[in-house]
C-alpha positions as CSV (number, residue, x, y, z in Angstrom):
1,M,187.5,-38.3,-8.3
2,A,184.8,-40.2,-6.5
3,K,187.1,-40.4,-3.4
4,L,187.5,-36.6,-3.6
5,L,183.8,-36.2,-3.7
6,A,183.4,-38.5,-0.6
7,L,185.8,-36.4,1.4
8,S,184.3,-33.2,0.3
9,L,180.4,-34.5,1.4
10,F,182.2,-35.8,4.6
11,L,183.6,-32.5,5.4
12,L,180.7,-30.8,4.5
13,L,178.0,-33.3,7.0
14,S,181.2,-32.7,9.4
15,S,181.0,-28.9,9.5
16,C,176.9,-28.7,9.6
17,F,177.0,-31.0,12.5
18,A,180.0,-28.5,14.2
19,I,177.7,-25.7,13.7
20,R,174.7,-27.2,15.0
21,E,176.4,-28.2,18.4
22,H,177.6,-24.7,18.8
23,Q,174.2,-23.0,18.2
24,P,173.7,-21.7,21.8
25,H,169.8,-20.8,21.8
26,Q,168.6,-23.0,19.0
27,K,164.8,-22.3,19.5
28,Q,162.5,-25.0,18.1
29,Q,160.6,-23.1,14.9
30,P,156.7,-22.8,14.5
31,Q,155.3,-23.7,10.9
32,Q,156.4,-21.4,8.1
33,N,154.5,-18.1,7.7
34,E,152.7,-18.9,11.5
35,C,154.3,-15.9,13.2
36,Q,153.0,-13.3,10.3
37,L,150.8,-12.0,12.7
38,E,148.3,-9.6,11.3
39,Q,146.3,-9.5,14.5
40,L,147.2,-9.3,17.8
41,N,144.7,-10.5,21.0
42,A,144.4,-9.6,24.9
43,L,143.9,-12.8,26.5
44,E,142.6,-14.0,29.6
45,P,143.2,-17.3,31.4
46,D,140.9,-20.1,30.0
47,N,141.7,-22.5,32.4
48,R,141.0,-22.5,36.3
49,I,142.4,-25.6,38.6
50,E,140.8,-25.1,42.2
51,S,142.6,-26.8,44.9
52,E,142.2,-27.0,48.7
53,G,144.1,-23.8,49.4
54,G,143.8,-22.0,46.0
55,I,143.6,-21.8,42.5
56,I,145.7,-22.0,39.3
57,E,144.7,-20.2,36.0
58,T,146.2,-20.8,32.8
59,W,146.6,-19.2,29.6
60,N,146.5,-21.6,26.5
61,P,150.2,-22.1,25.4
62,N,148.4,-23.6,21.9
63,N,147.4,-20.0,21.2
64,R,149.4,-19.0,18.3
65,Q,150.7,-16.0,20.0
66,F,151.9,-17.8,22.8
67,R,153.6,-20.6,20.5
68,C,155.5,-17.6,18.6
69,A,156.7,-16.1,21.3
70,G,157.6,-19.7,22.7
71,V,156.3,-19.2,26.2
72,A,153.5,-20.2,28.7
73,L,151.5,-18.2,31.3
74,S,150.0,-19.2,34.2
75,R,148.5,-17.4,37.5
76,C,148.8,-19.0,41.2
77,T,146.7,-17.8,44.3
78,L,147.6,-19.3,47.5
79,Q,145.5,-18.6,50.7
80,R,146.7,-18.3,54.3
81,N,148.7,-21.4,55.6
82,S,148.8,-22.8,52.0
83,L,151.5,-24.5,50.3
84,R,152.1,-25.2,46.8
85,R,153.3,-28.3,46.5
86,P,157.0,-29.0,44.9
87,S,157.5,-29.4,41.5
88,Y,159.7,-28.5,38.3
89,S,159.3,-27.6,34.8
90,N,160.9,-28.3,31.6
91,A,161.9,-24.8,30.9
92,P,163.1,-21.9,33.1
93,Q,160.6,-19.7,34.9
94,E,160.1,-16.1,36.2
95,I,157.6,-15.5,39.1
96,F,156.3,-12.0,39.9
97,I,154.7,-11.8,43.3
98,Q,151.8,-9.6,42.6
99,Q,150.2,-9.8,46.0
100,G,151.1,-11.1,49.4
101,S,154.4,-12.5,51.0
102,G,155.4,-15.8,52.3
103,Y,158.3,-18.3,52.1
104,F,159.5,-20.2,48.9
105,G,162.3,-22.9,48.7
106,M,164.4,-24.5,45.7
107,V,165.8,-28.0,46.1
108,F,169.4,-27.7,43.7
109,P,170.8,-31.3,43.1
110,G,174.1,-31.7,44.9
111,C,173.7,-28.2,47.3
112,P,174.3,-28.9,50.9
113,E,171.2,-28.7,53.3
114,T,173.0,-25.8,55.1
115,F,169.8,-24.6,57.1
116,E,170.2,-26.7,60.4
117,E,168.4,-27.3,63.7
118,P,170.3,-26.1,67.0
119,Q,172.0,-29.1,68.6
120,E,169.3,-28.1,71.8
121,S,166.2,-29.3,70.3
122,E,167.4,-32.2,69.1
123,Q,166.2,-34.0,71.8
124,R,162.8,-32.6,71.5
125,E,162.2,-33.0,68.1
126,S,163.6,-36.7,68.1
127,R,160.5,-37.3,70.8
128,R,158.3,-35.7,68.9
129,F,159.1,-37.6,66.3
130,R,159.3,-41.3,67.6
131,E,155.8,-40.5,69.1
132,S,154.7,-39.3,65.8
133,E,155.7,-42.4,64.4
134,Q,154.5,-44.7,67.0
135,R,151.1,-43.4,66.7
136,E,151.3,-44.2,63.0
137,S,152.8,-47.6,63.3
138,R,150.0,-48.5,66.1
139,R,146.9,-47.4,63.3
140,I,148.7,-49.7,60.2
141,R,149.2,-52.3,62.7
142,E,146.8,-54.8,62.2
143,S,147.3,-54.9,58.3
144,E,150.8,-54.7,58.1
145,Q,152.0,-55.8,61.6
146,G,155.1,-57.6,60.8
147,E,156.6,-54.8,58.7
148,S,155.2,-52.0,61.3
149,R,157.7,-53.6,63.8
150,R,160.2,-53.4,61.8
151,F,159.6,-49.9,60.6
152,R,159.0,-48.6,64.2
153,E,162.3,-50.4,65.6
154,S,164.1,-48.9,62.8
155,E,163.0,-45.4,63.3
156,Q,163.6,-45.5,67.0
157,G,167.0,-46.3,66.7
158,E,166.9,-43.5,64.3
159,G,165.1,-40.7,66.0
160,R,167.8,-40.6,69.0
161,R,169.9,-38.7,66.4
162,F,167.5,-37.4,64.1
163,R,168.0,-33.4,63.2
164,D,166.4,-31.5,60.8
165,S,168.6,-30.1,58.2
166,H,167.5,-28.4,54.6
167,Q,168.6,-26.2,51.6
168,K,168.2,-22.6,51.9
169,V,164.5,-21.3,52.5
170,N,163.8,-17.5,51.1
171,R,161.4,-14.9,52.4
172,F,159.5,-13.2,49.4
173,R,157.2,-10.1,49.6
174,E,154.6,-8.3,47.2
175,G,156.5,-6.9,44.2
176,D,159.3,-9.7,44.0
177,L,160.9,-11.4,40.8
178,I,162.1,-14.8,41.6
179,A,164.1,-16.9,39.1
180,V,163.7,-20.6,38.8
181,P,166.3,-22.5,36.6
182,T,165.1,-25.5,34.4
183,G,164.5,-28.5,36.4
184,T,164.8,-27.0,39.9
185,V,162.4,-28.1,42.5
186,F,160.5,-25.4,43.5
187,W,157.7,-24.7,46.4
188,M,156.1,-21.5,48.1
189,Y,154.0,-21.0,51.0
190,N,152.0,-18.4,52.6
191,D,151.8,-17.7,56.1
192,Q,150.0,-14.6,55.9
193,D,146.3,-13.4,55.7
194,T,146.6,-11.5,52.4
195,P,146.5,-14.1,49.6
196,V,149.6,-14.6,47.6
197,I,149.0,-13.8,43.8
198,A,151.9,-15.3,42.0
199,V,152.6,-14.8,38.0
200,S,154.6,-17.4,36.4
201,L,156.1,-17.4,33.0
202,I,157.7,-20.6,31.4
203,D,160.2,-19.7,28.5
204,T,159.5,-23.2,26.4
205,G,161.2,-21.9,23.8
206,S,164.5,-21.6,25.8
207,F,167.7,-23.9,24.5
208,Q,167.6,-25.6,28.0
209,N,164.1,-27.2,27.2
210,Q,165.0,-30.8,25.1
211,L,161.6,-31.7,24.8
212,D,158.6,-30.0,22.6
213,E,157.3,-26.5,23.4
214,M,154.4,-27.6,25.7
215,P,155.3,-26.8,29.3
216,R,154.8,-29.3,31.4
217,R,154.9,-29.4,35.5
218,F,156.3,-32.5,37.2
219,Y,154.6,-32.6,40.6
220,L,156.7,-34.5,43.5
221,A,153.5,-35.1,45.8
222,G,149.6,-35.6,45.2
223,N,147.0,-36.8,43.0
224,Q,146.1,-33.3,41.3
225,E,145.3,-32.4,37.5
226,Q,148.8,-31.0,35.8
227,E,147.9,-27.4,34.8
228,F,148.7,-27.5,31.6
229,L,147.6,-31.2,30.7
230,Q,144.5,-30.3,29.1
231,Y,146.3,-28.5,26.5
232,Q,149.0,-31.3,25.7
233,Q,145.9,-33.8,25.1
234,Q,144.0,-31.1,22.6
235,Q,147.5,-31.2,20.7
236,V,147.9,-34.9,20.7
237,R,144.2,-35.5,19.9
238,G,144.5,-32.6,16.8
239,R,147.0,-34.7,15.4
240,G,145.2,-38.1,15.8
241,E,147.4,-39.9,18.2
242,Q,145.9,-42.5,20.5
243,R,146.3,-42.1,24.3
244,R,145.1,-43.5,27.5
245,G,141.9,-42.4,28.9
246,R,141.7,-39.7,31.7
247,E,140.3,-42.3,34.3
248,Q,143.5,-44.5,33.8
249,Q,145.5,-41.4,34.2
250,E,144.0,-40.2,37.7
251,N,143.7,-43.8,39.2
252,E,147.6,-44.0,38.6
253,G,148.0,-40.9,40.4
254,G,149.5,-37.4,39.3
255,N,152.6,-37.1,40.7
256,I,156.4,-38.2,39.2
257,F,156.5,-41.1,41.9
258,S,153.2,-42.6,40.7
259,G,154.7,-44.2,37.5
260,F,156.9,-46.7,39.9
261,K,156.1,-49.9,41.2
262,R,155.8,-49.8,44.8
263,D,158.6,-52.2,45.4
264,F,161.3,-50.3,43.9
265,L,160.3,-46.9,46.1
266,E,160.2,-49.5,48.7
267,D,163.8,-50.8,48.4
268,A,165.0,-47.1,47.4
269,L,163.2,-45.3,50.2
270,N,163.8,-48.3,52.7
271,V,160.2,-47.6,54.0
272,N,156.9,-49.4,54.4
273,R,154.0,-49.5,51.9
274,H,151.8,-47.5,53.6
275,I,154.4,-44.3,52.9
276,V,155.3,-45.5,49.7
277,E,151.3,-45.4,49.1
278,K,151.3,-41.8,50.4
279,L,154.4,-40.7,48.6
280,Q,152.4,-42.0,45.5
281,G,149.5,-39.9,46.1
282,R,147.5,-43.2,45.9
283,N,143.8,-42.8,47.6
284,E,144.2,-38.9,48.5
285,D,141.3,-37.0,47.4
286,Q,142.0,-35.5,44.1
287,E,140.0,-32.1,45.6
288,K,143.3,-31.4,47.7
289,G,144.9,-30.3,44.5
290,A,148.5,-28.8,44.2
291,I,147.9,-26.3,46.8
292,V,147.4,-27.7,50.1
293,K,146.3,-26.4,53.6
294,V,148.5,-27.0,56.0
295,E,146.7,-27.1,59.5
296,G,148.6,-25.4,62.2
297,G,150.8,-23.7,59.9
298,L,154.2,-24.8,58.7
299,S,157.0,-24.4,61.0
300,I,159.8,-23.3,58.8
301,M,163.3,-23.3,59.6
302,S,164.9,-19.7,58.6
303,P,166.9,-16.5,60.0
304,P,164.6,-14.5,62.2
305,E,163.1,-11.6,60.1
306,R,164.7,-7.9,60.8
307,Q,163.0,-5.4,62.3
308,Q,160.0,-3.4,60.3
309,R,161.7,-0.9,58.5
310,H,160.8,2.6,57.7
311,P,159.7,2.6,54.1
312,S,162.3,4.9,53.2
313,R,165.0,2.9,55.0
314,Q,163.5,0.0,53.0
315,D,164.4,1.6,49.9
316,E,167.9,2.6,51.2
317,E,168.4,-1.1,51.6
318,D,167.0,-2.2,48.4
319,E,169.5,0.4,46.9
320,D,172.6,-1.2,48.8
321,E,171.3,-4.8,47.9
322,E,171.2,-3.4,43.7
323,D,174.8,-1.8,44.7
324,E,176.4,-5.3,45.7
325,W,175.4,-6.4,42.3
326,R,176.7,-3.6,40.1
327,P,178.5,-5.2,37.0
328,H,181.8,-6.8,37.6
329,H,183.3,-4.0,35.7
330,Q,182.1,-1.2,37.5
331,K,183.0,-2.5,41.3
332,S,186.4,-1.6,42.8
333,R,189.4,-4.0,42.8
334,R,188.8,-4.9,46.4
335,E,185.0,-6.0,45.6
336,R,186.0,-8.1,43.0
337,E,188.5,-10.0,44.8
338,R,185.6,-10.4,47.6
339,H,183.4,-11.8,44.3
340,N,185.8,-13.9,42.7
341,G,183.3,-16.6,41.5
342,L,184.0,-19.2,43.9
343,A,181.2,-18.9,46.8
344,E,178.9,-17.3,43.9
345,T,177.8,-20.9,43.3
346,I,174.3,-21.7,42.5
347,C,173.9,-23.3,46.0
348,T,174.3,-19.7,47.4
349,A,172.9,-17.5,44.3
350,R,170.6,-14.5,45.0
351,L,167.7,-15.9,43.4
352,H,165.1,-12.8,44.0
353,Q,165.0,-9.2,43.7
354,N,161.9,-6.5,44.2
355,M,160.7,-4.7,41.2
356,V,158.3,-2.2,43.1
357,S,159.4,-1.0,46.1
358,S,162.7,0.5,45.1
359,S,163.3,4.5,45.1
360,S,165.6,4.4,42.4
361,P,163.1,3.2,39.5
362,D,165.3,3.1,36.1
363,I,162.8,5.6,34.6
364,Y,160.6,8.1,36.4
365,N,158.5,11.2,36.0
366,P,156.3,12.2,38.8
367,Q,153.7,13.3,36.3
368,A,153.7,10.1,34.2
369,G,155.0,7.6,36.2
370,R,158.0,5.1,36.7
371,I,159.3,1.8,35.2
372,K,161.9,-0.6,36.7
373,T,163.6,-3.0,35.0
374,I,165.6,-6.4,36.2
375,T,168.0,-8.0,34.0
376,S,171.1,-10.3,34.3
377,F,173.4,-7.5,35.5
378,D,170.8,-6.7,38.2
379,L,170.2,-10.7,39.2
380,P,172.7,-12.5,38.1
381,A,170.6,-15.7,38.3
382,L,168.8,-14.4,35.2
383,R,172.1,-15.0,33.0
384,W,171.0,-18.9,33.3
385,L,167.5,-18.7,32.7
386,R,168.1,-15.8,29.4
387,L,165.1,-14.0,30.8
388,S,164.4,-10.6,32.1
389,A,161.4,-8.6,33.4
390,E,160.1,-5.1,33.8
391,H,157.5,-3.2,36.3
392,G,155.6,-0.4,35.4
393,T,153.2,1.8,36.2
394,L,151.4,4.9,34.1
395,H,149.2,7.9,35.6
396,R,146.1,8.7,33.7
397,N,146.7,10.0,30.0
398,A,150.4,9.4,30.6
399,M,151.7,7.2,27.7
400,F,155.1,5.4,27.1
401,V,156.4,6.4,23.5
402,P,156.5,4.0,20.6
403,H,159.6,1.5,20.9
404,Y,160.4,-2.1,20.1
405,N,162.4,-4.6,21.7
406,L,165.8,-5.4,19.9
407,N,166.0,-9.1,20.6
408,A,163.2,-10.3,22.7
409,N,159.4,-11.1,22.5
410,S,157.7,-9.2,25.3
411,I,154.5,-10.6,27.3
412,I,153.1,-8.0,28.8
413,L,150.3,-8.7,31.8
414,A,148.1,-5.8,33.4
415,L,148.0,-5.7,36.6
416,N,145.4,-2.6,37.7
417,G,143.7,-0.5,35.7
418,R,143.3,0.1,31.9
419,A,145.5,1.4,29.1
420,R,144.9,1.8,25.3
421,L,148.0,-0.1,23.5
422,Q,148.4,-0.2,19.9
423,V,151.0,-2.5,18.4
424,V,152.2,-2.3,14.8
425,N,153.6,-5.0,12.6
426,C,156.8,-5.0,10.1
427,N,154.0,-4.4,7.1
428,G,152.9,-1.1,9.0
429,N,149.7,-2.5,9.8
430,T,148.1,-2.2,13.4
431,V,147.7,-5.6,14.7
432,F,146.4,-4.4,18.2
433,D,144.6,-1.4,19.1
434,E,142.5,-1.8,22.3
435,E,142.1,-1.2,26.1
436,L,144.4,-3.8,27.9
437,E,142.5,-4.6,31.2
438,A,143.8,-5.9,34.6
439,G,144.1,-9.8,34.2
440,R,144.7,-9.7,30.6
441,A,147.8,-10.5,28.6
442,L,149.3,-9.3,25.5
443,I,152.4,-10.6,23.4
444,V,154.2,-8.3,21.7
445,P,156.8,-9.9,19.1
446,Q,160.3,-8.8,18.6
447,N,160.7,-5.7,16.6
448,F,156.9,-5.0,16.7
449,A,156.5,-1.6,17.8
450,V,154.3,-0.6,21.0
451,A,152.9,2.1,22.7
452,A,150.5,2.7,25.5
453,K,148.5,5.2,27.2
454,S,146.5,5.0,30.5
455,V,142.7,5.4,30.9
456,S,143.0,4.8,34.6
457,D,144.1,7.1,37.5
458,R,146.6,4.1,37.7
459,F,147.9,1.6,35.4
460,T,150.2,-1.0,36.8
461,Y,151.6,-4.1,34.5
462,V,154.6,-6.4,34.2
463,S,156.4,-7.4,31.3
464,F,158.0,-10.6,31.0
465,K,161.2,-10.8,28.2
466,T,162.7,-13.6,26.5
467,N,166.4,-12.1,27.1
468,D,168.2,-11.5,30.0
469,N,169.5,-8.1,28.7
470,A,166.6,-7.1,26.4
471,A,167.0,-3.7,25.0
472,I,164.5,-1.5,23.4
473,A,164.9,1.1,20.7
474,R,162.6,4.2,21.2
475,L,160.9,5.8,18.3
476,A,160.2,8.9,19.6
477,G,161.5,11.5,22.3
478,T,165.1,12.3,23.2
479,Q,167.9,9.5,22.7
480,S,165.4,8.1,20.0
481,T,166.0,6.7,16.6
482,L,164.3,9.9,15.3
483,S,166.5,12.1,17.3
484,G,169.8,10.4,16.3
485,M,169.5,11.3,12.6
486,P,170.4,14.6,10.7
487,V,167.8,17.0,10.1
488,D,168.3,16.8,6.6
489,V,168.2,12.9,6.5
490,L,164.9,13.4,8.4
491,A,163.6,16.0,5.8
492,A,164.5,13.9,3.0
493,T,162.9,10.5,4.4
494,F,159.9,11.7,5.3
495,N,159.7,14.3,2.3
496,M,159.4,17.3,4.8
497,D,161.1,20.8,5.0
498,R,163.9,21.5,7.4
499,N,161.7,23.4,10.2
500,E,159.2,20.3,10.1
501,A,162.1,18.2,10.6
502,R,163.5,20.3,13.1
503,Q,160.4,19.9,15.1
504,L,159.8,16.2,14.6
505,K,163.4,15.7,16.1
506,N,163.3,17.6,19.1
507,N,159.4,18.8,20.3
508,N,159.3,15.6,22.5
509,L,161.6,16.6,25.4
510,F,160.7,13.1,27.2
511,K,162.8,10.2,26.7
512,F,160.3,7.4,27.3
513,L,157.4,8.4,29.9
514,V,155.5,11.2,28.3
515,P,153.1,13.4,30.9
516,P,149.6,14.2,30.1
517,R,148.9,17.2,28.0
518,E,147.9,20.3,29.7
519,S,144.5,20.4,28.5
520,E,143.9,17.0,29.9
521,R,145.3,17.6,33.1
522,R,143.1,20.4,33.6
523,A,140.4,18.4,32.3
524,A,141.3,15.7,34.9
525,A,141.5,18.5,37.9
């Protein structure tokens, strides 16, 4: 009997471990009852970090709404000729370009460096390389005479065959959505006069995040403050744990190389101590920060841009691009053979798509507005991230009908204008009934019903969603939950007669975007 009991216990434990191993998206759960939200708030960024070339603003991830959604939000502004230093994070990211254009790059481990300088530039680049290294060597000769001589001789020998190559560089523009996988090094650069404004969502609740749900940014360079560090310190102090002082951290530098001993890096990189100190951010002015000015601008090797196109032609090309990435089952046999998965690796995958300029929005009403969604069907890379996004515009007094997200939380950030939003929870209580202004974010939890009505001539927003194929259920209009029910069911459900039920079901002829009433249009005119 004892053996049978022991065997049963062993099988039970084994099955529990097997179930745990096969759960694909196991999120860390907030404390019990914490997410029974009875009140939602529109939130502004509460932390601002200034750098030499721009600013980074963050929303508090310790806020209960962000914690329950399992996300973190930040906004970065880059001035002209400014570079956001390379970094990676502990969770997947979606970055929406609210304004501006420039370059971005990602470095995927193991992928080839496919952007190569042409052969004819080799000698010129080699000469520039040798001259710069000789100047640097002369400057440090007094303090490191023997070491600098060995370094100079080594680099002069290497310079004869030096030719730059690197992984793919991409051009971004206003309205683009960029997918950044977990742990992938990412950088971006503004080469235009217009400041770049980029909004970043980090899905800390993702199964890919094996740490806690605190967002973490790992910089490869500099001695800057990590934008989420203060929230992490607040969380640690709240638990009564001890940690090293802020001054000690700053003296040690603020990037991933700072914690290594110098002799380790000298041996690993085969460079002198002076270069290692720069790598670690030692003696660097912390005011340079995470966004640095590039004197004279960056010389980035990338394919030449196409000639400027008429807006209508641009929209056509956007449609062509979208058509190329139609779902697999909608493609012809020849297309499926061409896109057979062998060449579509992470090294060559398309990682951004525009949400604003396309002439084919998913939902459009000329009197109400337009909405464009980007899911993993449109941008396959989102399947790795398990994220998607929506961009919408509402005209004055137009609205989108009450609806809810079946399988995702929604993080709505107002970009321009104002709109009145109402959100209702499972108890039928209004948890938010206020105007959402530009620069404020509102988190709408999964299954909470939400509706909005613009009070500006033009209300624009972006909504990040925590599922790569986020789906909605409409509670009003055609093809909604109400219109899908028989009239008698509606009458019995809402205690009304059949005529009232018929009006409830059929009076709204719009699917999602509802134009202003005739009286409101006349008043506006």
